[in-house]
C-alpha positions as CSV (number, residue, x, y, z in Angstrom):
1,M,-39.4,-47.9,52.9
2,L,-38.7,-44.2,53.6
3,F,-35.8,-42.5,51.9
4,K,-33.8,-39.6,53.4
5,R,-34.3,-36.3,51.7
6,S,-31.4,-34.9,49.6
7,V,-28.9,-33.0,51.6
8,L,-29.3,-30.2,49.1
9,A,-33.0,-30.0,49.4
10,A,-33.0,-30.2,53.2
11,A,-30.5,-27.3,53.4
12,A,-32.6,-25.3,51.0
13,A,-35.8,-26.0,52.9
14,A,-34.3,-24.6,56.0
15,A,-33.0,-21.6,54.2
16,L,-36.4,-20.6,52.8
17,A,-37.7,-19.8,56.2
18,V,-34.8,-17.4,57.0
19,T,-34.1,-15.9,53.5
20,P,-34.2,-12.1,53.8
21,A,-36.8,-10.3,51.6
22,M,-35.1,-9.7,48.3
23,A,-36.3,-9.3,44.7
24,D,-32.9,-8.4,43.2
25,V,-30.0,-10.6,42.5
26,D,-27.7,-11.0,45.5
27,P,-24.6,-8.9,44.8
28,D,-22.5,-11.6,46.5
29,L,-23.3,-14.2,43.8
30,P,-20.2,-14.9,41.7
31,A,-20.0,-14.1,38.0
32,Y,-19.8,-17.2,35.8
33,Q,-16.4,-18.0,34.4
34,T,-16.2,-20.1,31.2
35,V,-13.9,-23.2,31.0
36,S,-12.5,-24.9,27.9
37,G,-13.7,-28.1,26.3
38,I,-17.5,-27.8,26.9
39,S,-19.5,-29.2,23.9
40,G,-22.1,-31.8,23.1
41,N,-25.7,-32.4,23.8
42,L,-27.8,-31.8,26.9
43,S,-31.5,-32.7,27.5
44,S,-34.1,-31.7,30.0
45,E,-37.5,-33.2,30.8
46,G,-39.8,-32.2,33.6
47,S,-41.7,-29.3,35.1
48,D,-44.0,-27.1,33.0
49,T,-43.5,-24.3,35.5
50,L,-39.8,-24.4,34.8
51,N,-40.0,-24.9,31.1
52,N,-39.5,-21.2,30.1
53,L,-36.8,-20.7,32.7
54,M,-34.9,-23.8,31.4
55,A,-35.2,-22.4,27.9
56,L,-33.8,-19.0,29.0
57,W,-30.9,-20.7,30.9
58,A,-30.2,-22.8,27.8
59,E,-29.9,-19.6,25.7
60,E,-27.6,-18.1,28.3
61,F,-25.5,-21.3,28.4
62,Q,-25.2,-21.4,24.6
63,D,-24.0,-17.8,24.6
64,F,-21.1,-19.1,26.7
65,Y,-20.7,-22.4,24.8
66,P,-22.0,-22.2,21.2
67,N,-21.1,-25.9,20.6
68,V,-23.6,-27.2,23.2
69,N,-27.0,-28.3,22.0
70,I,-29.8,-28.3,24.6
71,Q,-33.2,-30.1,24.1
72,I,-36.0,-29.2,26.6
73,Q,-39.4,-30.8,27.2
74,G,-41.8,-29.6,29.9
75,A,-44.9,-31.9,30.2
76,G,-44.9,-31.9,34.0
77,T,-42.8,-32.6,37.1
78,S,-43.9,-36.3,37.2
79,T,-42.0,-36.9,33.9
80,A,-38.7,-35.9,35.4
81,P,-37.8,-38.8,37.8
82,P,-38.5,-41.5,35.1
83,A,-36.4,-39.6,32.6
84,L,-33.5,-39.5,35.0
85,T,-34.0,-43.1,36.1
86,E,-34.0,-44.3,32.5
87,G,-31.1,-42.0,31.5
88,T,-33.1,-40.2,28.8
89,A,-32.5,-36.8,30.2
90,D,-29.6,-35.0,31.9
91,F,-31.8,-32.6,33.9
92,G,-35.2,-33.1,35.6
93,P,-36.8,-29.8,36.5
94,M,-39.2,-30.3,39.3
95,S,-41.6,-27.9,41.1
96,R,-41.8,-30.3,44.1
97,Q,-39.5,-32.8,45.8
98,P,-39.5,-36.4,44.5
99,R,-41.9,-38.8,46.1
100,D,-40.6,-41.8,48.0
101,S,-41.7,-44.1,45.2
102,E,-39.8,-42.0,42.6
103,Q,-36.6,-42.1,44.7
104,A,-37.0,-45.8,45.2
105,S,-37.2,-46.5,41.5
106,F,-34.2,-44.3,40.9
107,E,-32.2,-45.9,43.7
108,Q,-33.1,-49.4,42.6
109,R,-31.7,-48.7,39.2
110,H,-28.6,-46.7,40.2
111,G,-27.8,-47.6,43.8
112,Y,-28.1,-44.1,45.2
113,E,-30.6,-41.2,45.3
114,M,-31.1,-38.6,42.6
115,T,-29.8,-35.2,43.6
116,L,-32.2,-32.3,44.0
117,V,-30.7,-28.8,43.4
118,P,-32.8,-25.8,44.4
119,V,-32.5,-23.2,41.6
120,A,-35.2,-20.5,42.3
121,I,-38.0,-19.5,44.5
122,D,-41.6,-19.4,43.2
123,S,-45.0,-18.3,44.3
124,I,-48.1,-20.2,43.4
125,A,-50.6,-17.5,42.5
126,V,-54.4,-17.7,42.6
127,F,-55.5,-15.8,39.5
128,V,-58.9,-14.2,38.8
129,N,-60.1,-12.4,35.7
130,R,-58.7,-8.9,35.5
131,D,-62.2,-7.4,35.9
132,N,-63.0,-9.3,39.1
133,P,-62.9,-6.9,42.1
134,I,-61.9,-9.4,44.8
135,E,-58.8,-8.3,46.7
136,G,-57.8,-11.5,48.4
137,M,-58.7,-14.8,50.1
138,S,-57.6,-16.8,53.1
139,I,-56.3,-20.3,52.6
140,E,-59.4,-21.6,54.2
141,Q,-61.5,-19.8,51.6
142,V,-59.3,-21.0,48.8
143,D,-59.7,-24.6,50.0
144,A,-63.5,-24.2,50.2
145,A,-63.6,-22.9,46.6
146,F,-61.3,-25.5,45.1
147,S,-61.8,-28.6,47.3
148,S,-64.7,-31.0,48.0
149,T,-63.3,-32.0,51.4
150,R,-62.6,-28.6,53.0
151,R,-59.8,-29.9,55.3
152,C,-58.5,-26.5,56.0
153,G,-61.5,-25.7,58.2
154,G,-64.1,-24.1,56.0
155,A,-67.7,-24.5,57.2
156,E,-69.4,-24.4,53.9
157,D,-68.7,-25.0,50.2
158,I,-67.9,-21.8,48.3
159,N,-69.3,-21.8,44.8
160,R,-70.5,-18.2,44.3
161,W,-68.5,-15.0,44.3
162,G,-71.0,-13.5,46.8
163,Q,-69.8,-15.9,49.4
164,L,-66.4,-14.2,49.2
165,G,-67.9,-10.7,49.8
166,L,-68.6,-9.5,46.3
167,E,-71.8,-7.6,45.9
168,G,-74.1,-6.3,43.1
169,S,-74.0,-8.3,39.9
170,W,-71.2,-10.4,41.3
171,A,-73.1,-11.8,44.2
172,N,-74.9,-14.6,42.4
173,R,-72.1,-15.4,39.9
174,D,-71.0,-19.0,39.9
175,I,-67.3,-19.6,40.4
176,T,-65.6,-21.3,37.4
177,I,-62.4,-23.2,38.5
178,Y,-59.3,-23.9,36.5
179,G,-56.3,-26.0,37.6
180,R,-53.5,-28.4,36.5
181,N,-53.7,-32.1,35.8
182,A,-52.2,-34.7,38.2
183,V,-48.9,-35.0,36.3
184,S,-48.0,-31.4,37.5
185,G,-45.9,-30.7,40.5
186,T,-47.9,-27.5,40.9
187,Y,-51.1,-29.6,41.2
188,G,-49.5,-31.6,44.0
189,Y,-48.1,-28.6,45.8
190,F,-51.4,-26.7,45.7
191,R,-53.3,-29.8,46.8
192,Q,-51.0,-30.2,49.8
193,H,-50.6,-26.5,50.9
194,A,-53.9,-24.9,49.8
195,L,-56.2,-27.8,50.2
196,C,-54.6,-29.3,53.3
197,D,-54.1,-32.6,51.4
198,G,-57.8,-32.7,50.5
199,D,-59.4,-33.5,47.2
200,F,-60.2,-31.2,44.3
201,K,-63.8,-30.7,43.2
202,N,-64.9,-32.6,40.2
203,A,-65.8,-29.2,38.7
204,V,-62.2,-28.2,38.2
205,N,-61.4,-27.6,34.5
206,E,-58.0,-29.5,34.4
207,Q,-55.5,-28.0,32.0
208,P,-52.4,-29.6,30.5
209,G,-50.2,-26.6,31.2
210,S,-49.9,-23.5,33.4
211,A,-50.4,-21.1,30.5
212,S,-53.7,-22.9,29.7
213,V,-54.9,-22.3,33.3
214,V,-54.2,-18.6,33.0
215,Q,-55.7,-18.4,29.6
216,G,-58.9,-20.0,30.8
217,V,-59.2,-17.5,33.7
218,A,-58.5,-14.6,31.3
219,E,-61.3,-15.8,29.0
220,S,-63.8,-16.4,31.8
221,L,-65.2,-13.5,33.8
222,N,-66.1,-15.9,36.6
223,G,-62.8,-17.8,36.4
224,I,-60.3,-18.6,39.2
225,G,-57.2,-20.7,38.9
226,Y,-53.8,-21.4,40.2
227,S,-50.4,-21.3,38.5
228,G,-46.8,-20.2,39.0
229,I,-46.6,-16.4,39.2
230,G,-44.3,-16.4,36.2
231,Y,-47.3,-17.1,34.0
232,N,-49.1,-13.9,35.0
233,T,-50.6,-12.0,32.0
234,S,-52.6,-8.8,31.4
235,G,-55.8,-10.8,31.3
236,V,-55.7,-11.9,34.9
237,R,-54.9,-10.6,38.3
238,A,-53.0,-12.5,41.1
239,I,-54.8,-11.9,44.4
240,A,-53.4,-11.6,47.9
241,L,-53.5,-14.7,50.1
242,G,-53.0,-15.3,53.8
243,E,-53.5,-17.8,56.6
244,S,-56.4,-15.5,57.7
245,E,-58.5,-12.8,56.1
246,D,-56.9,-10.3,58.5
247,A,-53.4,-10.8,57.1
248,L,-53.3,-11.1,53.3
249,Y,-50.1,-10.8,51.3
250,E,-49.5,-10.1,47.6
251,P,-47.5,-12.7,45.7
252,T,-44.5,-10.4,45.3
253,A,-40.9,-11.4,45.2
254,E,-40.3,-9.8,48.6
255,N,-43.3,-11.7,50.3
256,A,-42.2,-15.0,48.7
257,A,-38.6,-14.6,49.9
258,S,-39.6,-13.5,53.4
259,G,-42.1,-16.4,53.7
260,D,-45.1,-14.1,54.4
261,Y,-46.9,-15.2,51.2
262,P,-48.3,-18.7,52.1
263,L,-47.8,-20.5,48.8
264,S,-44.0,-20.0,48.2
265,R,-41.7,-22.9,47.3
266,F,-38.4,-23.8,45.9
267,L,-38.0,-24.9,42.3
268,Y,-35.5,-27.7,41.7
269,V,-33.5,-29.3,39.0
270,A,-32.9,-33.0,39.7
271,V,-29.8,-34.7,38.4
272,N,-28.1,-38.1,38.4
273,N,-25.0,-37.2,40.4
274,H,-22.9,-40.3,40.9
275,P,-21.3,-40.3,44.4
276,E,-17.8,-41.1,42.9
277,D,-17.9,-40.0,39.3
278,G,-19.9,-36.8,39.8
279,L,-21.5,-35.0,36.9
280,A,-20.4,-34.8,33.3
281,P,-18.5,-31.5,32.7
282,R,-21.2,-29.9,30.6
283,Q,-23.9,-30.8,33.3
284,A,-21.7,-29.4,36.0
285,E,-21.0,-26.2,34.1
286,F,-24.7,-25.7,33.3
287,L,-25.6,-25.9,37.0
288,K,-22.7,-23.7,38.0
289,M,-24.0,-21.1,35.6
290,V,-27.6,-21.5,37.0
291,L,-26.2,-20.9,40.5
292,S,-24.2,-17.9,39.4
293,K,-25.0,-14.2,39.1
294,E,-25.9,-14.6,35.4
295,G,-28.1,-17.6,36.1
296,Q,-30.0,-15.9,38.9
297,E,-30.5,-12.7,36.7
298,V,-32.4,-15.0,34.3
299,V,-34.5,-16.1,37.3
300,V,-35.5,-12.5,38.0
301,R,-36.1,-11.9,34.3
302,D,-38.6,-14.8,34.1
303,G,-40.6,-13.5,37.1
304,F,-39.3,-15.7,39.9
305,V,-37.3,-15.0,43.0
306,P,-33.5,-15.5,42.9
307,L,-31.6,-17.6,45.4
308,P,-29.4,-15.7,48.0
309,E,-25.7,-16.5,47.7
310,T,-25.8,-18.4,51.1
311,V,-28.1,-21.0,49.5
312,A,-26.5,-21.0,46.0
313,K,-23.0,-21.4,47.5
314,R,-24.2,-24.4,49.6
315,Q,-25.5,-26.0,46.4
316,R,-22.3,-25.4,44.5
317,E,-20.2,-26.8,47.3
318,A,-22.3,-29.9,47.6
319,L,-22.1,-30.5,43.9
320,G,-18.3,-30.0,43.9
321,L,-18.5,-27.0,41.7
322,E,-16.1,-24.9,43.8
């Protein structure tokens, strides 16, 4: 059985294609205004990509409400829907949309779908070691390097750096691949959009977290891996990507927001939003802060792209926050 997509997610998906290039916080975003009576516990379980961002939001929220305690776990996106379904978490950060099976389990338990709230825009970067001279790759080349199936159209398997145009001592160097494990939403997104729904090579060194992927590439001269741009470090370099070798785009905030960079996506926080009862006050205020000027300033501080007010306002209205 197919389930309809969340109204919030559908609206956001349409907005991503028309969002103007912007790296700074939209000046039209409203400042967050505190309310009385907010206290108690909140918990979050889900995306590793969003783990640090959720922690920063928690700190910001606790500055507004010192009597709120927030617990955060970030093992991977696939842990978010079960936590919401079982009621063991208030928030389920996700770096992809829920699968039909995940929505089906939630709806069977609660009688309605979980609600998906877009909270930031992210770029999935392809990282190489900082000493690697390569400038960029097409999606077809990325697929041929990471995938055994080459569904994006590559004629040959790419396993040496010389096949990507590197010369001299680099020509015969083998490519060492790092990636996430299957519990990760980033894994699923990269597989869908960079591998054209193909299969990863068995040679991929699967890592339990995004930081581990980047660390692996930093420690391997021949390394290449994928992760959210927010995990960029001095030991690696995020290369330009494009649909063709003739049109490559850096994973900048502007290129993510404009849609020129090919691996841009919304990041979400899923919640159990009862159609009649709505959210608990502390949940509602947390999301209202996330969708405010202060919340989106945190997004920029953590290296992601903030939502424009047109998108944030639509989410606040749909959640009954204004």
